[in-house]
C-alpha positions, 0 to 999 in steps of 0.5 A: 331500660326495658324491663327484662323480668321474665326474660330467659337469659338467652333471649337477646333484646330487640328495637326497631327503627320506623320511618314514616311519611307526613301527607296533605290530607286534603291533596294526598301528596307528601308534604315537607313538615319533617322538621315541624313534626319531629319537634312536636312529638319530641316534646312528649318522645324526647330522642327517640323521634327525629329528622330524616335525610328528607323533610318529607319523613320522621324516624322513631326508634324504640328502647330495646325490648325483651318480648313481642308485647313490650315491643308492640306497645312501644311501636304504637305509642311512637306510631300514635304520638307522631300521628298526633303531632302531624294532625296538630300542624295539619299533615297525616303520617303513614307508614309506607315504603314509598309515595304512591300519588303525586311528584315528591322529586327532588326531595328536600334535604333537611339542613342538617351538615351531614345531609348536606354532604350526602346531597353533594356526594350522592347528588341525584340519588338523594333528589330521588330518595323518597322511601321508608324502612324499618331497621331491626336491631338484635343484641349480639355479644359483639362486633366479631359476632354480629359480622359472622351472623350477618354471614347467616342471616344473607340467605334469608333476606329475600324472605324478610324482603318478600314478608315485608313488602309495602311499596307498590306504588310510586309517584301516581302509577303501580311499578309491578313491584311489591317492594319498589322502595328496595329496587330504589334503594340498589343503586346507592353504593354498598348497598343490597347484601353485604358481602361475605366475611370471614372476621370482623377484622376483615370488615374493618378493612373493607369499610376503612377503604370504602370510607377513605375513598370517599364512597362513604361519607361517614362510618353510619352510612353504611348502606348494606341490608345487614350491618353492625350497628355503628351505634349500638352493640347489635346486628342491625338488619334493614331490608324491610319496607316499613310495615303498615302496622305496628303489629306487623313491625313487631312481627318482622323483629320478632323474626330477625331475632329468631334468626340472629339466635339461629345464627349465633348458635351456629356461630358458637359452633364454629360455623362462619356461614355459607359463602353464597353466589353474590349473584345468586343472593342479589338475584333471589332479593330482587324477585322478592322485591318484585313478587312478594309472597305471590310467586315462586322464590328463588333459592339463593343458594342454588338459584332454584324455584320453588313454590310461593306457599313453601316461603313460610314453611321453610323460614319456620323450619330454620328458626322454629328451635330458636322460636321455642328459645323466645318463647315466641312461636306461638305468636310468630306461626299465628301472625305469619298465617294471617299475613299469609291470608291478607297479605302484605301491605303491597297486597292491601294497598293493591285491593284498596286501589282496585276498588275504584282505581283511586291513589287517593284511597290508598293513601287514606287507608295507609293513614287510618291504618299505620297508628293502629294496633292492627291484627290482635296478639294470637292467643290474647283474649278480648278482657285486657291480657293481649295488647291495650285498646287503641288510645284516643286518636290512634286510629 
C-alpha cells in the first residue's frame, strides 16, 4: 500500500505500467528472453513484473503512489531490477517504443492461452506488434467518473503523444515519425482515441457489443488510448511511448494526474466534456505522432494549426490549478522546460544516430539511459534531498 502520509485528501494516487524490450548486447537485435527475464526479476519484484504478449518484452507496474518522488523511486527500482535480471541472462533491457535495428517480425508470442487466442483472432497484427508503451493509472471515484473523465482527456491526447514520442526508428530505418509505435497501434480494432460517451451505461453497451462480436477477445483487451481500467478503480491513459528514463515516466504520470484532477472538477460541476469530431481528434493525434514537439500542432477542437512552442504553455494553462492542488507545479514546469530544451526520446535517438549514422549506437544509448536516474529533480539539492543516487548497476 502506498504511503499517503502528508498527501492532500483531494490528490488521487497514480501508478505506471511500463514495457521494455530485451536486446542482444552483441548484435543489438531483440531477443525472446521475456519469460526468463520476468521470472528472474520476479524473485525480487513478485507480481510487479510480468510477461507480455511478445517474448521480446517484459512489463512492470508500480504500486499506487502519491508523489513524484515516490513514483520516480519505484520506477527506478523496477527498471534497475529488470536491467540486472536481463544482464544475468546475457541480454540488455531498454525503454523504447519500437525496435530500432534488426528484423523482429514475426514476433514470437508468449506461451499463454490468452496470448494464443489473440494470435488466432488478430493474426498478422500480432506478428508485427513489436512495440512498447507506458500506461498511466489515476484513481477515480468510480467507473461512471472514469468514462466522463475520458471525455475531458480526449482533447489532450495529442499533447501526451508529442511529449512522450520515443520511437522514430523501426527495423533499421528512420520512419519519419516521432512515434511510429502510436502509428502502428492504429491498425488494431478499437484503437486510438476513445469515443465520446454520455454515461457508463453507454460505454458498457458498446463494450458488450464489441466483445460479443469477437472484435475483442475479452473485456481486458480494449485498445483505446483512454479507458476505465478493467482491474483497478482508475482511469488508464495508454497513448504514450515508454519514455527513455524513469524520470520522464514520472513526469508523464504527473501530467495525466493533473489532467484527471482538472477533468474531475469539471465533472463535479456537471460538465460531461466536449464532443469533439472523431476525425479531427484522430488527425491531431496522427500529426502529433508524426511531428512530436518540433512542428506545428493541430487543435483537435477546430483543426487549426498553431506554433509548436505553444504546446507546453497551452497544457500548463489548462492544468495549472490542478498542479497547484497536487503540489506538483514547480516539478512539472521545470521538467517540461528541460524536456523542451533537450527534446523527446525521438529527438535524442536521432541526435545519437546523426553522429555516426549508426543504429547500433542508438540501441547502446537506450540501454545505457533506460535504468538511469535521468534529470535531477527540479529544486533538489545534491545533499540527498532529491532522488537517491543510482544504485550499483543503475546505469
